[in-house]
C-alpha angles and dihedrals in degrees: 000000000000110000099185134074107229111271094209090080109078117204093223092055092045092050091055098044111131097196130051113266125258123232134225128190141073102246117080124207112214117205142187118201122198124186080018101171112187092327111272094137094043090047088056091051090048092053093045088055093048094050090048091050094249129131121236135213128177108213098182137006123189124192125150093207104086094203093052091046090051090055089048092051094047093054108028104029102213117199089236126020117193132179099188123133105270091226088058092052097046102029101153127114124271092222097057115051092166089069118082111187125225090252092053092045090053091050090055095044092049093045107030093165092068093066115103098359118183092240133022113193134182144160106199116205107287104190091101090060099039123112086222090066106083096170108062104002114162092004110063131131089233090063091072090061086078087071091054086072088063091050089050089052091052091053101038098036098211121191092232136009136206120192116183129194144143116296092249092063087096088069097054112131090231091060088226095168095050092044091048092051092050093047094047091050088051086056090054101261127139105229134199132165134196143174115228137190109225093214090064089064101048101277108132095225140070103251126150121204138173122226131191113197123188131180132187092207107049144333109295108246108235091181087077086075090063090066090064105037109121121230092214130037120245113239139226087254090058090054108040115006090105090056095065090094092045093069106121123171091205094055112073092205093054100035127089123227118269111255127210116252094261095052091043089055090051092053092046090051091055092053095042092051097037088235130154098203136032117248114244095253090062095049125088111265092255090058099050128090114356097017118144100218110065092167093063111110088011129140121243121239122232095215100046132065115264121255115250113311109228133177086267095069091115091067126064087207090065099059145309094323105130110122110250098235114004114120128230083042118256142168125248123293119232089251091055092047091049090052091050088051087050098245106154120237093252090062103097130213092169120142095029129110117261090245090054091050090050094048096047096042094046094046095048130107107246103254095220091055090046090051093061093046090048089052090059091049095046094047089056091065102037117095 
């Protein structure tokens, strides 16, 4: 087995590629992606395949959000794209894996190529687990969607599985990670899980994610990740400094959101005073003494990784999203946020509303992080 991703592909060059990559190799990796979003996880699998000299084919992609699925289709060209409710596709019980329902049988008969894929991936909705969700954190109906990935595995019988979520998923009241591990082992899979910082794997932002990896062949080797951990973080400058001149108010992908006069004044103050954070007297009352989010209304730093990119990157009131040097002050463009998430330039969000771009970019798995996790999963099934 090959334990290394090819070193001849540099991340910086890949990030700035203007055309989709070409593939070499005889073996093809077949994948199914559920809760696919706009494609961050699948894009990581694709790049892991390319760097390992494997071809890649997406047999089936499911995403209920039609806009996100449209972006996925445009860029990744799955054989079948489906926006059904996942619970309607895989509607069988979690306590009887011998039973395949009529709905599931029809899905397999209508799409025979999705059976026994090499890789099954999915990032179930994570808002129920997120520390940013103060309403139903740890106890949210969406949390149980994590277990639908296990049901899908029982029906599709993939060779290896990747389930991605926020790091706090391990604290969900439903114990979805522990239950999933137990159920997958019952199905015959070798299961490991890990929490990773994206900045350790070349993503220029501080972002912490949890991954469950399962393989029917052998225990996935998490030590492979150690070969690719960086000694020094990549910075915001590494990701987006060359995009300063690309800012274009007439191009939604390269234009920041318009800010109200008060927020515009706050961003200008940061640049004029070379400050990272707003003083209390310039903050809204709710963000003064005693607030829990000091980064909100803050200015980004060129020579540090960004804080977590969320769907709120168009608003300086949603996090530290003020551009480090642009004047008049502004928030990030969608193109800049996509770069920080490590979406390459050929990956297109064109034709979609700025709010759709923000949602899909902010919710995505950083593809470079996904690439390293996918490498672990793929190596577990390659002889």
